[in-house]
N, C-alpha and C positions, 0 to 999 in steps of 0.2 A: 542875337548871338546863339549859336548852337553849342550845347554842352554834350560831351559823350561820356558815358559812364562805363569805366572799366569794372571788372569784377572786384568788389570790395575785398580788401585783405586786412581790414582793421588796423592793428598796430604792427603788423608783421614787418613792413619795410623799416619802420622806426627801430625795431629791436635788432635788426641786422647791423645797425651801426654801433652797437655797444662795444664790441672789441676795438673798433677804430677810435671811438671817442675816448676810451680808457687811456690812450697814449698821448692825448693832446693836453699840454699844460694850460693852465689858466693864464689870461693876459688882461691888460687894461682894455676896457671897452671904449667905443667912441663916446665922446662927451664925458670922459672919466671924472672931471671935476663937477662939483655940485655947488657952485657959488650961489649964495642966497638961500640955501636950504638948511634946515636944522636937522642934525643927526641925533638918533636916540636908539638905545638898545631896549628891546622888549624881552623879558625873561620870564619863563615859567618852567619849572622843573629842569629837565636837561635840554630844553630848547631855548635858544638865544637868537633873536632875530634883529638884524640891523635895519632900521628904517630911516627914511628922509622925508621931512614934512615941509610944506610951503603953502601959504595962502589961508583964507578964512572962508567959511560957508559950509555947504553940504560936502561931505567927504567923498572923494574918489580914490579907491584903493587900486594900485596898479601892480600886476605880477608879470615879471619878465619871461622870456622864452627859455628854451632848453639850454642849460649851462650858461645863461647870460645874466648880467647884473642889472640892478635897478637903474643904473646910470643910463641905460639905453632909453629910458623914458624922460630924460632931463628936459629936452626941448618940448615935448608934448606936455609934460607936467608943468612947465613954465607957462605955456599958453593957457592951459586949463585953469591954473591958479590965477592968472591975470584976468580970466573971465569971471572970477568970483567964486572959486571953489577951493576947498581944502584938499590938497593932494598928498597922498601918502604912497611913497615908493617903497616896495618891500624886497629886500634881498632874501631869497629863500634859503633854506639850510644848505651850507656848503658854498655859498656865494658871499664874497666880501668878508665881513666879520660875523656872519650868521653861522651858527653851528647847531647840530642836533643829530640824533641817530637816524640813519637812512637805510640800514640793512634790511629791515622787515616792514618798512612803511608802505602804505597805499596812498592813492590820491586823496582819500578822505583825511588822512593824517596831515597832508600838506594843505588841504582845505581848512582844516581846523586850526592850522597855524595862522592863517589869515584872520580867522575869527578871534583868535588869541590876541592879535594886534588890535582889532576893533574893540574888544572888551577892555584891554588895558588902557586904551585911549578914551574909553567911555562913550563909544559910538553906538547908538541904538540902531540906526539904519545907514546904509552906505550904497554907493555905486561901486560896481566891480568891473575892472578892465584887465584883460590878459592878452598877451601876444603869443601866437604859435603854441608851443607847449603850455605857456600860461593860459591859453584859452581852455585847456583841459582842466587846469586847476581852478580857474574862474567858474566854469560850469559846475564843478564840484562844490565850490564855496556856495554858489547860489542854490544848489540842490539841498545842501545840508541845512540851510536856514533861509528858505525862500521868502519868509515874511519880513526879513531884515534887508532884503536887496531891493533897492529902488529901480535900478536898471543894470543890465548886463551888457558889456561891450566886448566883443571878440575881434581881435585883429588877426586875420588869417585863420579861419575855422576849419582846419583840415581834419582828416582822420578816417573817413569812409572811402573816398575816391583817392587812390594812390597815384603818384606820378609814374611816368614810364620808366622802364628799366634803364634807358639811356640817361635820363635825368638823374636817377639815383646813382648811376655809375659816375657821373660828373660830380655830383655832390660828395660822394665818398672820397674823391680825390683831394678834397680840402684837408682831409686828415692823414694824408700820406706824408710821412716825415722826409722822404727823399726828393720831394718835388722842389724845383728851383723856385725862388720867390716869384718869378714871372709866371710859372706854371700854376703855382698856388693861387695867385691873383686871378688868373684866367678861370680856374675852377670855381672860385667864389663868384666871379662875375657871371659865369654861364649858368650856374644853378640858383643863385640867390637874388640876382638882380635882373630887372627888365633890360632889354637891349639898349645900349647907349648910356646907361647910368653907371656912374663910378662906383666900384666896390670897395673903395679905400676905407670906408667907415667900418666894414666887417672883415678886414683882413685879419685882425687880431681880435681878442676879447672872448675867446671860447674857453670855458672851464670844463675840460673833458671828463674829469673824474665825477664831478657833480652831475654832468649830463648823463653819464652812464648810470648813476644811482637813480636819477629821475626817470629814465627809461624803465628801469627795473620796478620802480614804484607803480608806474602805469601798467606794466605787464601783470602785476599782482592784482590789479583792480578790474572788477567787472564794470565797464564803463556804460553799458547799456542803460541802466536806470539813471545815470547822471547826464546822459547825452543832451537832453533838452535844457539843462542848466536852470532848473527851477521854473518859475512862472512870471518873473518880472519882465517888463518890456525889454527887448534885446535889440542890439545893433550889431551887424557884422560889417566890418570894413575889409574889402577884398581887392587884391591886386589882379588885374585881368591878365597880367603876364607872370603870375605866380605858378611856377612849375612844380614846387614842392607840395603845396596845398592847392590843387587845381580848383578853379572857380566853381565847378559843379558842386563841391562841398557846401559852399556858402549858399548857392541857389537852393540846394536840397534842404538846408537847415531852415531857411526863412520860409520856405513853402510848407514845411511840415509843422513848424512851431507857431502857435498863436502869438500875436502881438510882437512880431519880429520885422526888422527892416534891413534891407541890404543896400550898402553904398559901395559901388565898385569903381575903380579908377584905372584908366589906361596908363601905360608907362610906369607900372609899379609891379614888382615881383614879390618874393617871399621876405626880403629884408624889410621892406615897407617904410619904416620910420625914417631912414636917411634918404629915401627916395622921393617921398611926397609929404614932407612934414606939415606944410600949410594946409593941404587938402584933408589930411587925416585929422589935424587939429580942428578944422572947421566942422567935419562930420561929427566928431566926438562932442564938441561944445554944443552944436545944434541939437544933438540927441539929449544931452544933459538939460539943456534949457527947455526942451519940450516936455520934460517930466515934472516941471514945476507946477 
């Protein structure tokens, strides 16, 4: 496969979505129920985080994507728990029942939220997994306390190589309030999903206000020293039809970073989790087992 590298623009394209995201109300995510999971609130100062736990064994912390809830990981979390791991799904500030100041925070603050959860649960060492925007938070988590991270898993590791202007234009349509339901569905399908995959799982579920604040947190952060995500073994799961985080990003990350592996799947775009749930679960569980 040949990858073409456009001129890097760091977070510029992500920031241009702030105004659009601000007008999108939150909604229920796919797999909104969490049957079989225990819910808990983790509180420290003015930060209150809602988490969901399941399973026993070594802990795997999971951080969702931009403006998305922990429930996005329900199916993956179930598979990982059934494979013999303790899974903790984290709703970040502004998602679900989680609250905390966001006006001046950086990614380091959001990363420290994850370590707050680990400390309150009495966890010395953990695996860390994040999707899309959550991959930035996860790299930050691993950079802040690298000796406590057993393994780092990134689902769609974008950031350097940006999508085309045409793809961003289609993605931005998702947030246009005057689109018909059919036009909205088409925009989600064309930007987030591989051709032929149903976009129904991601029609709703976006928390626009939180997404706006998360983008601003990333904008205030110098991501360069956090880019490698610490020193723990790393896994990148990449969709070969991902138009938002082009595959070149994943290829560059694993070739520049020691002890990193890439697992790429066809027929998978940026949404990932509802597109290839079994393949993603297999890749994650295999990586986890290899670290024992």
